N, C-alpha and C positions, 0 to 999 in steps of 0.2 A: 457082723456088720449091721449097723443100725438101719432099720427099715425107713424108707421115705414116708413122710406124712401123706395121708390121703387127702387129695384136693377136691373140695366140694363147691358146687354152685347151689345156693339155696333159693328156691322159688316161693313167692307169696303174692297174693292179690289184695288182701285186706289191710288191716292195721299192722300185721306182722308180729303179733304177740308170740306166737309159737316159734317163729323164726328167731325172734329176740331171745327167747328162752334157750334155744339151741346155741346161740352165740355166747350167752352168759355161762352156759354149761362148759363150753370149750375154754372160755377165759379162766374160769375157776380151776380148770385142770391144766392151765398153762398151754392150751392148744396141743396137749399130748396126743400124738398119733394122727391128729386130724387138723386140717387147715381150710378155713372158708376163704376161697379165692375171690368169690363175687356173689352178689345177690341179684336175682332177676325179679323185677316187679312189673306191674302192669300200667305204669305211668302215674300211679297215685302218689299223693304226698302224705307221709305219716311220720310221726315223731320217732318211731323205731328206726327209720332209715338213718337218722343222725347217729345212733349208737354204732351202726356198722361203719359209718364214715369216720367216727372217732377212732376206730380200730384199723383205719386205713384199708378198708375192704371196698373193692370196686362195686359201684352201684350201676347196674344196667336197667335203666328205668324208662323204657319205651312202651307206649300204649300199642298193643297188638292191633287195635282198631284203626291205627294210622296206616296200616298196610292194606293191600287189596284183599287179602285173606289171611286167616290164621296160619295156613300152610306156608304162605310167603314169609310171614314173620318168623316162623319156626325154622325155615330154611336158612334165613339170615342168622338167627340165634344159634343154630347148630354150628355154623361156620365159626362164629365168635368163640363159642365154648370149646370147640375142637382146637382152635389156635391157642387157647389158654391152657391146653392139656388138662382139662378137667377129668377127674376120675369118675365122680358120681354126681347125680342131681338128686336133690331132696325137696319134694313138694310139701310145703308146710302151710296149707291153706291157699292153694293155687286153683283158680276156677276154670282155667282153660284146659281142654282135652289135649293130651300130647299126641301129635300126629306122626306120620310114618318117618319123616326125616330124622327127628330126634330119637324116635324109637330105634331106628336102624343104627344111628351114630353111637348111641349109648345103650346098646342092647343089654338087658339085665342089670343096668346100672342106674336106673331111674326109680327112686323110692317115693312112696306117698304115705302120708299119715291120714287116717280116716276115723271119725268119732263114732265108731260102733265096733262090735265084735263081728267082723265079716265072717260069713256072707250075709249076716243080718243087716238090714238097712243099707244096702249098697245102692250106688247110682242115685244118691240124693244129697242135696246140700243142707238138709234139715234133719239129719239123723238123730241128733239129741232131742229135738222137739218131737220127732216121730216116736221115739222110745218113751218119752214122758206121756204123750197122748195115748199110747196103747197100754200104759200101766206096766211097762217092763220093769222088773225088779233089779236085774243085773244087765248092764250093757258094758261099754268099754271103749277102748281105743286100739286100733290096729295099724301096724306098719306093714307094707307089702310092696312087691316089685310091680311097676307099671308095665302092662302089655297093651295090646290093641283093643281090649275090652275094658269097660269102666269098672273098677273095684273088683276085678277078678284075677289079678296077678297072684303069684306065689306069696303066701303070707310069711312074713319074717318073724313077727312077734305080736303078742296081744297083752293088754293090761286091763283087767276088769274094773268096772266102776259100779258100786252099789247105789241104786237110785232111791232116795227118800222123797216120796211124792208130797210130803208136807213142806219141803224146801222150795224156795223161790228158784226161778230159772238162773238168776245170777249166782246163787249158792251152788247149784248143780254145775254150772259152767266152771266155777273155781275148782271143783272136784275133778272134772274132766281135764282141766288145764294141768293140775298136779299129776294126774295119771299120764298125760302126754309127756311131761318132763322125764318121768321115770322111764317111759317107753323109748324116748329119743336116746337117752343114755345107753340103754341096753342095745338098741339097734346100731348105734355107732360102734359099740364094742363088737357086735356080731360082724359087722362089715369089715372091721379091721382084722378080726380073727380069720376071716374067709377071703380076704382080698387077693392073696397070692393064688388061691385055688381058682377064683373066678378068672384071673388072668391066664392061668394055665389052661383051663377048659376052653376059653374063648380063642386063645392063640393056636391051640393044637387040635381042637375038635370043632371049632367054628359053631359054637352053640349060640 
């Protein structure tokens, strides 16, 4: 029997380049095994949102600051995503810390991408700049599971990036972006391969 596609909610706060790369990857593979049900943004306007709308993907575009607290916003969001039967959340450049309600609702099902080889340069929004400033020769990109500590969840995969310090930041940023594409593809494959096991462990052992 053919397995159901995994249903994702993609989160981003900036321009959404990494999220758009994820969408393009799935489109190129005819959405094989995976399905982006919705994107969650922070109320910003960006050209990349139009690409999601073109593919008839729901855009949940509310500013968390319009709520009395981030916790209140995420309580509302958790209910919305649960009603949509979302399997996993993927944070691709999302600036808000995930709070208890979302963590409990999607336990071990919230993934994040971070521009360093964790645990190096964790808990910072300037990991690339920090690596350049310190003269690091090899850094990279990490995907990991979100828990209640910032950038300390279980690491899923990593892709190294060799830094050439004669390059401009824009050139280095392109290298990171390409590494991110490779890592997203491997991470999606990993999740699909282990999805049934995650369901089994959570349903029967309450992990």
